[in-house]
PLY file of the C-alpha trace (Angstrom):
ply
format ascii 1.0
element vertex 184
property float x
property float y
property float z
element edge 183
property int vertex1
property int vertex2
end_header
-48.83 -15.10 -34.77
-46.86 -14.84 -37.84
-46.40 -10.88 -36.89
-45.23 -12.08 -33.52
-42.44 -14.59 -34.73
-41.35 -11.83 -37.01
-41.46 -9.33 -34.65
-38.90 -11.80 -32.24
-37.06 -12.45 -35.07
-36.16 -9.08 -35.69
-35.21 -7.94 -32.21
-33.63 -11.08 -31.80
-31.28 -9.83 -34.90
-30.88 -6.24 -33.69
-29.81 -8.07 -30.44
-27.06 -10.56 -32.01
-25.95 -7.41 -33.99
-24.96 -5.26 -31.12
-24.45 -8.21 -29.06
-21.42 -9.12 -31.69
-20.26 -5.50 -31.97
-19.20 -4.76 -28.26
-18.04 -8.65 -28.16
-15.27 -7.49 -30.26
-14.33 -4.44 -27.87
-14.84 -6.87 -25.16
-12.52 -9.10 -26.13
-9.89 -7.15 -27.08
-9.99 -5.38 -23.65
-10.08 -8.67 -21.64
-6.79 -9.77 -24.16
-5.15 -6.36 -23.15
-6.42 -7.18 -19.01
-4.71 -10.70 -19.39
-1.47 -9.61 -20.43
-0.89 -7.37 -17.61
-1.56 -8.80 -13.79
-1.17 -5.78 -11.72
-2.80 -5.33 -8.37
-4.03 -2.59 -6.57
-0.57 -0.54 -7.33
-1.06 -1.19 -10.67
-3.72 1.62 -10.70
-2.99 4.61 -12.33
-5.04 7.76 -11.07
-3.08 11.14 -11.08
-6.48 12.96 -10.02
-7.11 11.71 -6.65
-5.08 11.69 -3.23
-2.28 9.54 -3.49
-1.97 6.47 -1.55
0.60 6.01 1.06
2.86 3.95 -1.25
2.20 6.55 -3.83
3.37 8.46 -1.25
6.56 6.78 -0.33
7.25 6.43 -4.40
7.28 10.29 -5.02
9.34 10.73 -1.71
13.43 10.83 -2.68
14.02 10.30 1.08
11.86 6.82 0.95
13.43 4.89 -1.94
15.22 2.13 0.57
11.71 1.64 2.08
10.13 1.31 -1.73
12.40 -1.33 -3.03
11.96 -2.56 0.50
8.27 -2.94 -0.26
8.59 -4.41 -3.54
11.26 -6.97 -2.33
8.76 -8.18 0.28
5.64 -8.06 -2.52
3.73 -5.63 0.22
3.34 -2.74 -2.32
-0.49 -3.90 -3.10
-1.32 -4.82 0.42
-0.38 -0.85 1.55
-2.00 0.62 -1.54
-5.64 -0.98 -0.73
-8.42 1.21 1.04
-7.08 0.79 4.80
-7.11 2.47 6.61
-3.40 2.54 7.37
-0.97 4.43 9.93
2.55 3.81 8.46
6.09 4.53 10.06
8.27 5.36 7.08
12.00 4.91 7.68
14.08 7.15 6.10
17.19 6.21 3.72
19.02 7.66 6.36
17.53 5.16 9.00
18.26 2.19 6.40
21.92 3.22 6.39
22.01 2.92 9.88
21.00 -0.95 9.97
24.16 -2.96 10.33
26.01 -3.64 6.94
24.81 -5.95 5.24
21.34 -6.16 6.85
19.25 -4.78 4.04
20.93 -6.76 0.89
20.31 -9.82 3.35
16.64 -9.20 4.18
15.79 -8.21 0.14
16.73 -11.83 -0.97
14.16 -13.50 -2.16
14.46 -16.10 0.44
14.26 -14.11 3.04
11.09 -12.24 1.98
8.85 -13.58 4.68
10.99 -11.77 7.28
11.51 -8.62 5.58
7.51 -8.80 4.87
7.31 -9.08 8.94
9.67 -6.01 9.26
7.44 -3.76 7.00
4.18 -4.87 8.71
5.94 -4.02 12.42
5.92 -0.75 10.55
2.07 -0.52 9.86
-0.82 0.03 12.19
-4.03 -0.71 11.19
-6.43 2.47 11.77
-5.70 6.11 11.90
-3.18 7.74 14.39
-2.45 11.27 13.97
0.23 12.58 16.52
-2.24 14.08 18.38
-3.50 10.59 18.75
-0.61 9.23 20.49
-0.52 9.01 24.23
2.30 8.60 26.25
3.41 4.71 27.15
0.52 3.31 25.09
0.54 0.47 23.09
-0.37 -0.41 19.51
-1.31 -3.79 17.64
0.77 -3.79 14.43
0.13 -5.76 11.04
2.58 -8.40 11.96
0.70 -9.39 15.40
3.23 -7.43 17.60
2.79 -4.30 19.32
4.84 -0.81 19.42
5.28 1.74 22.29
4.32 5.12 21.84
6.87 7.58 24.32
5.56 11.37 24.12
7.20 14.00 26.11
5.62 17.26 27.43
7.36 19.69 24.27
5.21 17.25 21.76
8.05 14.88 20.36
6.37 11.72 19.53
8.72 8.36 19.73
7.73 4.81 18.30
9.87 2.10 19.71
12.63 4.76 20.27
12.02 6.11 16.62
11.64 10.00 16.61
8.72 11.17 14.23
9.86 13.66 12.15
6.58 14.83 10.04
3.22 13.28 8.94
1.75 13.02 5.71
-2.06 12.58 5.35
-2.61 9.84 2.14
-5.83 8.72 0.88
-5.88 5.71 2.90
-4.21 6.67 6.03
-1.38 8.39 7.08
2.44 8.28 6.90
4.78 9.62 9.69
8.34 9.92 8.97
10.93 7.94 11.73
14.64 7.93 11.73
14.96 4.77 12.44
13.97 1.38 11.15
12.01 -0.85 13.77
12.89 -3.93 14.18
10.42 -6.36 16.07
11.66 -8.28 19.30
0 1
1 2
2 3
3 4
4 5
5 6
6 7
7 8
8 9
9 10
10 11
11 12
12 13
13 14
14 15
15 16
16 17
17 18
18 19
19 20
20 21
21 22
22 23
23 24
24 25
25 26
26 27
27 28
28 29
29 30
30 31
31 32
32 33
33 34
34 35
35 36
36 37
37 38
38 39
39 40
40 41
41 42
42 43
43 44
44 45
45 46
46 47
47 48
48 49
49 50
50 51
51 52
52 53
53 54
54 55
55 56
56 57
57 58
58 59
59 60
60 61
61 62
62 63
63 64
64 65
65 66
66 67
67 68
68 69
69 70
70 71
71 72
72 73
73 74
74 75
75 76
76 77
77 78
78 79
79 80
80 81
81 82
82 83
83 84
84 85
85 86
86 87
87 88
88 89
89 90
90 91
91 92
92 93
93 94
94 95
95 96
96 97
97 98
98 99
99 100
100 101
101 102
102 103
103 104
104 105
105 106
106 107
107 108
108 109
109 110
110 111
111 112
112 113
113 114
114 115
115 116
116 117
117 118
118 119
119 120
120 121
121 122
122 123
123 124
124 125
125 126
126 127
127 128
128 129
129 130
130 131
131 132
132 133
133 134
134 135
135 136
136 137
137 138
138 139
139 140
140 141
141 142
142 143
143 144
144 145
145 146
146 147
147 148
148 149
149 150
150 151
151 152
152 153
153 154
154 155
155 156
156 157
157 158
158 159
159 160
160 161
161 162
162 163
163 164
164 165
165 166
166 167
167 168
168 169
169 170
170 171
171 172
172 173
173 174
174 175
175 176
176 177
177 178
178 179
179 180
180 181
181 182
182 183
């Protein structure tokens, strides 16, 4: 009986010793994670295929879109698993909006309105250009729908915005468009 007690005492001491050593590491890790609160967009991964947000961030033609995503607090949502189809207006598409529109939308008090507009550019699921059918309506992330126009030459329009090109991402696909889609 004494040998069993001695055995469990030794094992308990070893576990306590090992546990204390790893607890210091856990404490230092937890304090680091407590100081930085980032969502999925804050994950650093240079080895995998980029997600739709990372593709947009890497495109000099989409800096206005990225700024709008940040202002609408919509970056983490689009950095998640998806899959998403994103209609990504170019900087020149944003420049074509009436003067002052973007400045007004990016104000903190208009965040919900801006987010609604950005959600209007997102479909749940992956739709490649070949999947689009003329006259088809597709539901957007904000609960509305966009209409696809496709001519015989294969040119695809989404509510009148021309798809200029497409980029595959790890969590979906991006279709670069020449106009900002405004929900009606």
